[in-house]
C-alpha atoms as one frame of an Amber mdcrd trajectory, in Angstrom:
protein
  -5.396  20.038  -5.681  -7.289  21.642  -8.558  -8.412  25.247  -8.194 -12.142
  25.855  -8.665 -13.107  28.299 -11.415 -15.736  31.033 -11.116 -18.068  29.184
 -13.487 -17.872  26.039 -11.333 -18.755  28.053  -8.229 -21.721  29.660  -9.999
 -22.941  26.339 -11.412 -22.651  24.624  -8.010 -25.460  26.758  -6.588 -27.753
  26.107  -9.562 -27.177  22.381  -9.841 -30.348  20.304  -9.774 -30.348  17.179
  -7.615 -30.954  14.124  -9.784 -33.278  11.272  -8.901 -30.237   9.004  -8.647
 -28.594  11.273  -6.079 -31.829  11.487  -4.067 -32.253   7.702  -4.150 -28.648
   7.033  -3.141 -28.801   9.529  -0.279 -32.003   7.883   1.007 -30.389   4.434
   0.815 -27.369   5.815   2.671 -29.672   6.919   5.493 -31.701   3.699   5.826
 -29.033   1.030   5.264 -27.320  -0.082   8.506 -23.848  -0.341   6.932 -21.991
  -1.215  10.140 -24.316  -4.134  10.897 -24.284  -5.464   7.332 -20.492  -5.245
   7.097 -20.173  -6.960  10.481 -22.246  -9.914   9.281 -20.525 -10.284   5.894
 -16.966  -9.391   6.986 -15.958 -12.783   8.431 -16.904 -14.490   5.143 -15.132
 -12.036   2.822 -11.682 -13.102   1.504  -8.724 -11.568   3.297  -6.409 -11.590
   0.271  -3.515 -13.612   1.652  -2.436 -14.730  -1.820  -2.627 -13.148  -5.250
  -4.177  -9.832  -6.073  -5.506  -7.885  -3.074  -9.316  -7.904  -2.940 -11.428
  -4.790  -3.345 -12.719  -3.485  -0.026 -15.857  -5.126   1.331 -17.849  -1.907
   1.689 -17.109  -0.847  -1.890 -18.024  -4.259  -3.309 -21.250  -4.355  -1.302
 -22.259  -0.897  -2.495 -21.511  -1.819  -6.123 -23.540  -5.010  -5.782 -26.507
  -3.184  -4.255 -26.465  -0.453  -6.924 -26.375  -3.203  -9.534 -29.448  -4.856
  -7.990 -31.398  -1.614  -7.398 -30.927  -0.385 -10.971 -31.016  -3.800 -12.695
 -27.586  -3.336 -14.282 -25.306  -5.914 -15.841 -21.661  -6.135 -14.772 -20.657
  -3.937 -17.710 -23.556  -1.576 -17.001 -22.572  -1.016 -13.388 -18.961  -0.461
 -14.455 -20.109   2.213 -16.919 -22.385   3.783 -14.290 -19.512   4.029 -11.820
 -17.167   5.685 -14.306 -19.889   8.052 -15.611 -21.364   9.228 -12.307 -19.780
  10.873  -9.301 -22.873  10.016  -7.239 -21.977   6.333  -7.290
């Protein structure tokens, strides 16, 4: 585990919440994840052969972020690697 520096502690209190973080927290509150995953789960591949599939919840969240922000496949990949909020 990485030790937090004094500058990181000071910056943490002054950090401004971005519009992306606000939007994602609102979507987290209003999206019924358990119900959606329950409906989609039986149709999602189980990964019996070949490479194991990415988890259903993660793929669904990536897909929804892609739709909400109008991103291409490459764009959503860049957004995921660039942002901790996603």
